[in-house]
LORORO-729515 format. One line per field, with one value per residue (C-alpha): residue number from 1; residue in one letter; x, y, z. Coordinates in steps of 0.02 Angstrom, whole numbers, plus 32768, in hexadecimal, padded with zeros to 4 digits. Each point is the difference from the previous one (the first is absolute). Layout:
pos: c(NUM ...) $
code: c(A ...) $
xx: c(X ...) $
yy: c(Y ...) $
zz: c(Z ...) $
//
This chain:
pos: c(1 2 3 4 5 6 7 8 9 10 11 12 13 14 15 16 17 18 19 20 21 22 23 24 25 26 27 28 29 30 31 32 33 34 35 36 37 38 39 40 41 42 43 44 45 46 47 48 49 50 51 52 53 54 55 56 57 58 59 60 61 62 63 64 65 66 67 68 69 70 71 72 73 74 75 76 77 78 79 80 81 82 83 84 85 86 87 88 89 90 91 92 93 94 95 96 97 98 99 100 101 102 103 104 105 106 107 108 109 110 111 112 113 114 115 116 117 118 119 120 121 122 123 124 125 126 127 128 129 130 131 132 133 134 135 136 137 138 139 140 141 142 143 144 145 146 147 148 149 150 151 152 153 154 155 156 157 158 159 160 161 162 163 164 165 166 167 168 169 170 171 172 173 174 175 176 177 178 179 180 181 182 183 184 185 186 187 188 189 190 191 192 193 194 195 196 197 198 199 200 201 202 203 204 205 206 207 208 209 210 211 212 213 214 215 216 217 218 219 220 221 222 223 224 225 226 227 228 229 230 231 232 233 234 235 236 237 238 239 240 241 242 243 244 245 246 247 248 249 250 251 252 253 254 255 256 257 258 259 260 261 262 263 264 265 266 267 268 269 270 271 272 273 274 275 276 277 278 279 280 281 282 283 284 285 286 287 288 289 290 291 292 293 294 295 296 297 298 299 300 301 302 303 304 305 306 307 308 309 310 311 312 313 314 315 316 317 318 319 320 321 322 323 324 325 326 327 328 329 330 331 332 333 334 335 336 337 338 339 340 341 342 343 344 345 346 347 348 349 350 351 352 353 354 355 356 357 358 359 360 361 362 363 364 365 366 367 368 369 370 371 372 373 374 375 376 377 378 379 380 381 382 383 384 385 386 387 388 389 390 391 392 393 394 395 396 397 398 399 400 401 402 403 404 405 406 407 408 409 410 411 412 413 414 415 416 417 418 419 420 421 422 423 424 425 426 427 428 429 430 431 432 433 434 435 436 437 438 439 440 441 442 443 444 445 446 447 448 449 450 451 452 453 454 455 456 457 458 459 460 461 462 463 464 465 466 467 468 469 470 471 472 473 474 475 476 477 478 479 480 481 482 483 484 485 486 487 488 489 490 491 492 493 494 495 496 497 498 499 500 501 502 503 504 505 506 507 508 509 510 511 512 513 514 515 516 517 518 519 520 521 522 523 524 525 526 527 528 529 530 531 532 533 534 535 536 537 538 539 540 541 542 543 544 545 546 547 548) $
code: c(X X X X X X X X X X X X X X X X X X X X X X X X X X X X X X X X X X X X X X X X X X X X X X X X X X X X X X X X X X X X X X X X X X X X X X X X X X X X X X X X X X X X X X X X X X X X X X X X X X X X X X X X X X X X X X X X X X X X X X X X X X X X X X X X X X X X X X X X X X X X X X X X X X X X X X X X X X X X X X X X X X X X X X X X X X X X X X X X X X X X X X X X X X X X X X X X X X X X X X X X X X X X X X X X X X X X X X X X X X X X X X X X X X X X X X X X X X X X X X X X X X X X X X X X X X X X X X X X X X X X X X X X X X X X X X X X X X X X X X X X X X X X X X X X X X X X X X X X X X X X X X X X X X X X X X X X X X X X X X X X X X X X X X X X X X X X X X X X X X X X X X X X X X X X X X X X X X X X X X X X X X X X X X X X X X X X X X X X X X X X X X X X X X X X X X X X X X X X X X X X X X X X X X X X X X X X X X X X X X X X X X X X X X X X X X X X X X X X X X X X X X X X X X X X X X X X X X X X X X X X X X X X X X X X X X X X X X X X X X X X X X X X X X X X X X X X X X X X X X X X X X X X X X X X X X X X X X X X X X X X X X X X X X X X X X X X X X X X X X X X X X X X X X X X) $
xx: c(8005 8033 8034 8010 8084 8024 8094 806F 8001 7F43 8009 8099 8065 7FF7 7F78 8056 7FC1 7F6A 7F60 7F87 7F55 7F64 7F42 7F98 804A 8063 80BB 8044 80B4 803F 80BC 8068 7FFA 806D 8021 7F97 7F48 7F76 8023 8004 7FDF 7F82 7FEC 7F81 7FEB 7F81 8084 80B0 8052 7FAC 7FFF 7FA5 8029 7F72 7FD1 8090 7FB7 8065 7FC2 7FE4 805E 7FA2 8036 80B5 807A 80AB 804E 80A5 8022 80A5 8028 7FC6 7F9B 7F3E 7F8F 804C 7FC7 7F3F 7FA1 7F60 7F76 7F47 7F8A 7F42 7FE6 807F 80A9 808F 80A3 808F 80A6 8084 802C 80AA 8026 80C0 807E 80A2 802A 8018 7F53 7F6A 7F5F 7F86 7F53 7F78 7F58 7F52 7F8F 7F6E 7F6E 7F68 8039 80B6 7FD5 7FE2 7FED 8073 7FF5 806F 8093 7FF6 80A5 804B 8097 80B6 8077 8043 7FCD 7FAB 7F5E 7F8B 7F49 7FD3 7F3F 7FF4 7F68 7FC6 7FEA 8084 8089 80B0 808B 80AE 809E 80C1 8053 807F 808E 805B 8089 80A4 8024 7F48 7FD5 7FCA 800B 7F4D 7F63 7F3E 7F7B 7F44 7F74 7F30 7FA9 7F52 7F8B 7F75 8064 8083 809C 808D 7FBA 805C 80C2 807C 8062 80A8 7FE3 80AB 80A8 80A9 80AF 8035 7F64 7FAC 7F44 7F79 7F65 7FA5 7F50 7FA0 7F9D 7F9E 7FE1 7FDA 800F 80B6 8017 8095 807B 8023 8094 808A 80B1 80B5 7FD9 7FB2 8098 804E 8007 7F4A 7F90 7F61 7FE2 7F72 7FD6 7F7B 7FA4 7F5D 7FE4 8000 8068 808F 8077 802F 8066 8060 8001 80AF 800C 809E 8022 801E 809F 802F 8080 7FE3 7FC9 7F8B 7F47 7FA3 7FA9 7F7B 8015 80AE 8072 8097 807F 7FB8 803E 7FDF 7F41 7F98 7FA0 805A 7FE6 7F6A 7F9D 7F8A 7F69 7F45 7F95 7F5C 7F94 7F98 7F5F 802B 8070 80A3 807F 806D 8068 8020 80BF 806F 808E 8075 803D 80D3 8057 80B6 803A 8045 801F 80BD 8079 801A 7F4E 7FCD 7F70 7FDF 80AD 8003 7F4D 7F8E 7F91 7F44 7FAD 7F50 7FF8 7FBD 7F65 7F7F 7FFF 7F8F 803B 7FA4 8004 7FBF 7FE6 8076 7FBF 802D 7FB0 8090 8002 8073 8024 7F99 8071 80B0 7FF8 809A 8070 7F8A 800A 7F81 7FBC 7FFA 7F62 7F8E 7F63 7F5E 7F65 7F64 7FA0 7FB8 8067 7FD5 8054 7FF4 7FFF 80B5 8031 8053 8098 7FDE 7F95 7FB9 7FC2 7F53 7FAE 7FB6 807D 80A7 801B 8020 80B6 8039 8044 8047 807A 7FBF 7F67 7F6D 7FFD 7F6D 7FCB 80AC 8065 7FA9 7F4E 7FBE 7F76 8063 8030 7F99 8061 8099 804B 8030 8088 801E 80B4 8022 8097 80A7 8028 8052 7F56 7FA3 7F6E 7FC5 802E 7FA0 8022 7FB6 8048 7FE4 8079 8085 7FBC 8085 80C5 7FCA 7F8A 7FE3 7F9E 7FDC 7F8E 7FC3 800F 7FE7 805B 8049 8066 8034 809B 806C 7FAE 7F65 8018 7F8A 8020 8024 803E 8046 8008 801A 7FFE 8021 80BA 8000 7FCA 8015 7FA1 7FE4 7FC3 7FCE 8046 8033 80A0 8034 8062 7FBA 7F47 7F97 8087 7FF4 8071 801B 801E 802F 8000 8069 7FEC 800B 8088 7FB4 803F 7FC3 805D 7FD9 7FED 7F7D 7FC8 7F8A 7F52 7F73 7F83 7F45 7FF6 7FD4 80A5 7FFC 806F 8034 806A 802A 8041 8064 803B 807F 7FF4 7F98 7FFD 7F9C 7FB2 7F9E 7FB3 7F5E 7FC7 7FEA 8063 807E 804C 80B2 8074 803C 8094 805D 7FA2 7FFF 8026 7F4C 8022 8025 7F3F 7FEC 7FED 809A 805E 7FA5 8048 7F58 7F73 8017 7F4D 7F99 8033 8021 7F7A 7FE8 7F84 7FEC 8021 7FFD 806B 7FFB 8076 7FB9 7F4D 7FB1 7FB2 8036 7F9E 8034 7F85 800F 7F9E 802A 8074 803E 8053 8012 8074 807B) $
yy: c(7FF5 80BB 8065 80BE 805E 80A6 8045 807A 8092 800D 80C5 8026 809F 8079 7FC5 7FF0 7FE5 7F9A 7FFB 7F7B 7FCB 7FA6 8031 7F78 7FBC 8092 8027 80A0 803F 80AB 803A 8099 8087 808E 80A2 7FBB 804D 7FC4 7F98 7F53 7F6F 7F82 7F6D 7F83 7F45 7F5A 7F7B 8051 7FE0 8080 80BB 809F 80B1 8066 80B7 8053 801A 80B1 805B 80AC 8086 8014 7F59 8001 809B 7FC1 80A1 8024 7F43 7FB8 7F5F 7F60 8059 801B 7F78 7F69 7F46 8018 7F7A 7FC0 7FB6 7FDF 7FF2 7FFD 8041 808C 8009 8059 8035 8045 8042 8074 80AB 800A 80C3 7FFE 7F61 8019 805D 7FF0 802E 7F95 8048 7F60 803C 7F72 7FF8 7F98 8010 7F89 7FBC 7FA9 7FBE 7FDB 806A 809E 8080 7FF9 8079 809C 7FCC 7FE4 802B 7F72 7FFD 802F 7F94 7FB2 7FB9 7F5E 800E 7F5F 8001 7F70 7FCF 7F96 7F7E 805E 80A7 8058 804C 8002 8069 7FAE 8057 800B 80A0 8064 804C 8099 7FF3 7FCD 7F81 7FA8 7FA9 7F66 7FD5 7FDA 8024 7FE1 8064 7FD4 8073 7FE6 805E 8031 7FF9 806D 8092 7FE2 801E 7FA8 7FCA 7FBD 7FE2 7FD7 7F69 7FB9 7F3C 7FF9 8039 7FB0 803D 7FB3 7FBF 808A 7FE6 804A 7FE9 7FAB 7FB8 7FA9 7F78 7F7D 7F48 7F80 807C 803C 80A9 8008 808C 7FD8 8080 8027 7FFD 8033 809B 7FE9 7FC8 7F53 7FE3 8012 7F8C 7FD8 7FC8 7FC5 801C 7FD8 8019 7FDD 80C0 8070 8072 7F89 7FC2 7FA0 7F6A 7FF7 7F5D 7FB5 7FA1 7FA7 7FBC 80AB 8036 808C 8065 8043 8095 7FD9 7FEE 7F61 800E 7F85 8045 8043 8011 8039 7F70 7FCA 807F 7F79 800F 805E 8059 806F 8071 7F97 8041 807D 7F87 7FF7 7F73 7FBF 7F65 7FBF 7FC4 7F51 8014 800C 808F 8071 809A 8080 8046 8075 7FC0 8042 7FBB 8035 8029 7FB2 80C1 8045 80A4 8029 7FEB 80B0 8047 804D 7F94 7F3F 7FDC 7F71 7FC2 7FC5 807D 7FEA 807B 7F9C 8040 7F9B 7F90 7F89 7F3C 7F83 7F65 7F7B 7FE8 7F7E 7FF6 7F80 7F95 807E 8098 8055 8037 7FBA 7FF8 7F68 7FB7 8046 8016 7FB0 807F 809F 801B 8051 7FA8 8047 7F92 7FD8 7F7D 806F 7FEB 7F8D 80A5 801D 8063 80AC 8052 80C1 803C 8026 80C8 802D 801C 80AD 8098 8069 8077 7FF2 7FEA 8096 7FD7 7FC0 7F3C 7FD3 7FC4 80A2 8064 80B8 8054 8041 8060 7FC7 8014 807C 807F 8065 7F75 7F93 7FF4 7F77 806E 80A6 7F92 7F54 7F73 804B 8021 80A7 8034 80A6 8022 802F 7FF3 7FA2 7F46 803B 803A 7FCF 8061 8013 7F81 7FDA 7F3F 7F57 7F4F 7F5D 7F79 7F88 7F54 7F93 8020 7FFF 806F 8091 80A8 8072 80A2 806E 80C4 8096 8081 80B1 8051 80B4 7FFF 7F9C 800A 7F97 7F48 7F5F 7F4B 7F4F 7FE9 7F67 8039 7FC5 80B1 80AF 7FD6 7F72 7FE3 7FF6 8080 7FF7 80AD 807E 80AE 8094 8053 80B8 7FC8 7F5E 8011 7F60 7F86 7F5D 7FCE 7F89 8037 7F89 8033 7F95 8021 80C4 7FE0 8039 7FF0 8007 7F69 8021 80AF 804D 7FC6 8068 7FB4 8023 8086 7FF2 7F48 7F84 7F9A 7F56 7FDF 7F55 7FA7 7F45 7FC0 7F5D 7FD7 8097 805E 807A 8012 80AB 8011 8086 8027 8028 7F4F 7F6C 7F89 807F 8037 8023 7FE0 8096 800B 7F55 7F83 804E 7FB1 8010 7F96 809A 801C 7F86 7FD8 8035 804C 80A2 806C 8051 7F84 7F3D 7FC7 8008 7FC5 8036 8058 8021 8086 80A8 80AC 80BE 8096 80BE 8053 80A6 7FF6 8008 7F4E 7FC5 7F66 7F5A 7F91 7F3D 7F9F 7F5C 7FB2 7F49 7F7F 7F4A 7F75 7FB6) $
zz: c(800B 7FC9 8091 7FF6 8037 804C 7FA4 8051 8012 7FF6 7FF4 7F95 8006 808B 8079 80A5 80BA 7FD8 806C 7FD9 8035 7FCC 7FFE 7FCB 7F60 7FD8 8028 8006 8009 802C 7FD6 8023 7F80 8064 7F93 7F7D 7FDD 8027 80AB 801F 7F7E 8017 7F9C 7FFE 7FD6 8020 7FDD 804B 7F52 7FA0 8033 7FCF 8021 8051 8032 8077 809D 802B 7F60 8039 8046 8097 8022 7FD6 7FDB 7FC3 7FC2 802E 8041 7FDB 7F9F 804C 808C 7FEA 801F 8058 8033 7FF7 8066 7FBD 8076 7FFA 808F 8017 7F4C 8007 7FB2 8056 7FB5 807C 7FB0 8013 7FB3 801D 7FE3 8040 7FF9 7FD4 808C 80C1 8034 7F94 7FDE 8001 7FFF 800A 7FC1 7FE6 7F73 7FF7 7F7A 7FFA 7F57 7FBE 7F6D 8068 8028 808B 8095 802B 8065 80C5 8050 8076 805C 7FB7 8055 7F77 7F43 7FD5 8063 7FFC 8042 8059 802E 8092 800E 809D 7F98 8035 7F7A 802F 7F7A 8001 7FAF 8008 8069 7FAC 8078 7FD4 8092 7FD0 803C 7FF5 80C4 7F88 7F5C 7FE4 805C 7FDF 8058 8011 802A 7FFB 7F86 801D 7F68 8048 802C 7F6F 8072 804F 80AE 809E 8023 7F81 8031 7FB6 7FD4 7FB5 8026 7FCB 7FFA 7F66 7F8F 7FA6 7FDF 7F9D 7F9B 8092 7FF2 808C 7FDE 8088 7FEA 807F 8088 7FCA 7FCD 7F70 7FD4 7F5E 7FD9 7F78 8033 7FC7 7F96 7F45 7FAF 7FD5 80BE 8018 8052 8057 80BE 8064 80BD 806A 80AE 805C 8014 7F6F 8072 8011 8039 7F4C 7FED 7F5B 7F94 7FFA 7F59 8047 7F3A 7FC7 7FC5 807A 805C 80AD 7FC4 7F89 8012 801C 7F55 7FB7 7F5F 7FAE 7F77 8056 7FF1 7F49 7F73 7F83 801B 7F72 8076 809E 8079 804C 80A3 802E 7FF6 8026 8018 7FB2 8004 7F78 7FFA 7FFD 80A1 7FA8 8042 7F8A 802D 7F82 800C 7FB6 7F8D 7F73 7F66 7FF3 7F5A 8006 7FF2 80A0 805F 7FF6 8093 8010 800C 80A1 8031 7FD9 7FC0 7F93 7FFF 7F74 7FAB 8003 7F75 8016 80BC 8087 7FBB 804B 801A 804F 8069 803B 80B7 8085 80BD 8072 806F 8096 7FA6 7FA6 7F50 7F88 7F35 7FCC 7F7A 8049 80BE 8003 7FB4 7FEA 7F5A 7F89 7F68 7F52 7FE0 808D 7FFC 7FEC 806A 7FB8 7FC4 7F4E 7F83 800C 7F5B 7FEF 7F49 7FB9 7FE2 7F67 7FF5 7FAA 8049 7F6F 807F 7FC0 80BE 8068 8098 7FF5 8022 80B1 7FE0 7FEC 808B 801E 806C 8097 7FBE 7F91 7F4C 8003 7F70 803B 7FBC 7F83 7F93 7F9D 7FB9 7FC3 7F64 7FFF 7FDB 804B 80AA 8015 807E 8036 8030 80B2 8077 7FD6 8034 80A3 8042 809F 7FE9 7F38 7F76 7F6E 7FF3 8004 8000 801B 805E 7FAD 801E 7FB1 7FBE 7F46 7FC2 7F8C 8010 7F86 7FCA 7F73 8029 7FB1 8049 7FB0 808F 7FE2 8086 8057 808A 7FBF 7FFF 7FF6 7FD4 8045 80AF 805C 80AE 80B4 8063 7FD8 8012 7F98 7F4A 7F46 7F94 7F47 7FD7 7F84 8012 7FAE 7FC8 7FD9 7F6A 7FCA 8029 8034 8042 805B 8095 8086 80B5 807D 80C7 807B 80A5 7FE0 7F70 7F53 7F49 7F53 7FC1 7F45 7FFC 7FA4 7F4C 7F86 7FDD 7F90 802D 7FE9 8010 807F 804E 8046 8088 8041 8095 7FFE 8095 8005 80B9 802C 7F52 7FC4 7F28 7FDA 7F4F 7FAC 7F52 7F99 7FDB 807C 7F75 7FF0 809B 800A 809F 805D 8072 8040 8070 80A5 80B7 8055 809C 805A 8002 808F 80BE 805B 7F6F 801C 8094 803B 7FD1 7FF8 802B 7F57 7F53 7F51 7FA1 7F4D 7FAF 7FB2 8045 7FC8 804E 7FD8 8066 7FBC 8058 7F5F 801A 7F54 7FCB 7FB0 7FB2 8018 7F85 8057 807D 7FFE 8078 7FD0 803E 7F87) $
//
């Protein structure tokens, strides 16, 4: 008999910090979006194999203001839950991170329908990031989160605190109690579950890089004390966490960085965890970089995978097939649920709909009529030039995630710049300091020109200089990514495109290769800048991304 399999990652490309729930026959996963707008990705499935992106819950300025936030800041680690007909979503909005004192504001939004509308945010406590809401069976609700410590040295390597939440008054209530402190092991991403009279504290350990893992503790009281599960078979040193899932001693595995997990039970009584992971390139940071010397690069960012788990006879949770080594699987047996396949989306977007496809996101601000229009010229996306690519306040840019290491992206654009401060084109970007930008602009001597702008950790160069192109004609821009290389093309007919410039290294657009942000993932899209302030527009006939 044919068995269905879950092929990991199930959410490919930049989908970190997953939180998973089941409501009836429906499964939902929420993932972090950081500085990208709208806030929090939600995916829906009925078989754990096929997933579809649905509406973003944080889609109004009144809910979320990301102007000015830094790279890889913004919306962190959402926790999705459901209780008595209401969906709950708690999350952190990080406004300051690469500094001594973090600003980690925690919020709650609710909805009666997963598709929204979601409420305005309710402020929670701000001890640290990664908040999670637990609904006890006696009606009480509690929020657990990690604690940041700005003191030097920190008193503890890691802390978790618990406080009750009052849903009637819509505010935190009662004392704040530490339920975990440790000298060496750092825990974050906590969730609390209850089963057979035990409260389980499910936490991510050891950062979010290749040493990442997942631990589990339990107590007879929600307030603790909690004892940790000691997986005696695990390869570990004295300073390592007792992880029930990790890749840290197995660089050969195709998926790495496994941890930050959440737990769900199917209708059939099977148990699964959703966890973040990453697929590495062979390319590495050089030995002389100031951060993360020599580590592998992850341009796809941190992704979401599923593993099957089981309960032991003495009520501990372990991996279903690999409990003896804590290692994830690339393919996992799917539960006995009916297939639920969603219609595939076309690779090409002809911009004929009234609204942008959900897959696009913008940087920090919504793409309202100040930035784009789908009606000014029917069948085209008109994009008005705004601030430069370093702006954290007002960029005209939409992009989609890299999901594989080999793909092509292209766009057809009409744009007639009048001065060199006006630009538009096709961009491959990690953050505002790291991108490769094939764009059209204007030169005082040559007129309309095409060029490539490379930004790598605030080092800027134009690898091919500026080349004149035809005026008054639509131009097709294309980039082909092959592992760690990106080759650009341009032309006026799709079947007659010409290479422009050499194949460029694109692996620097990666987690841990960027100096300011390393929590997101590489994106590709279209953008327009007008540094004169006049809002010169570019018209895009179509945009396409396809896996090779």
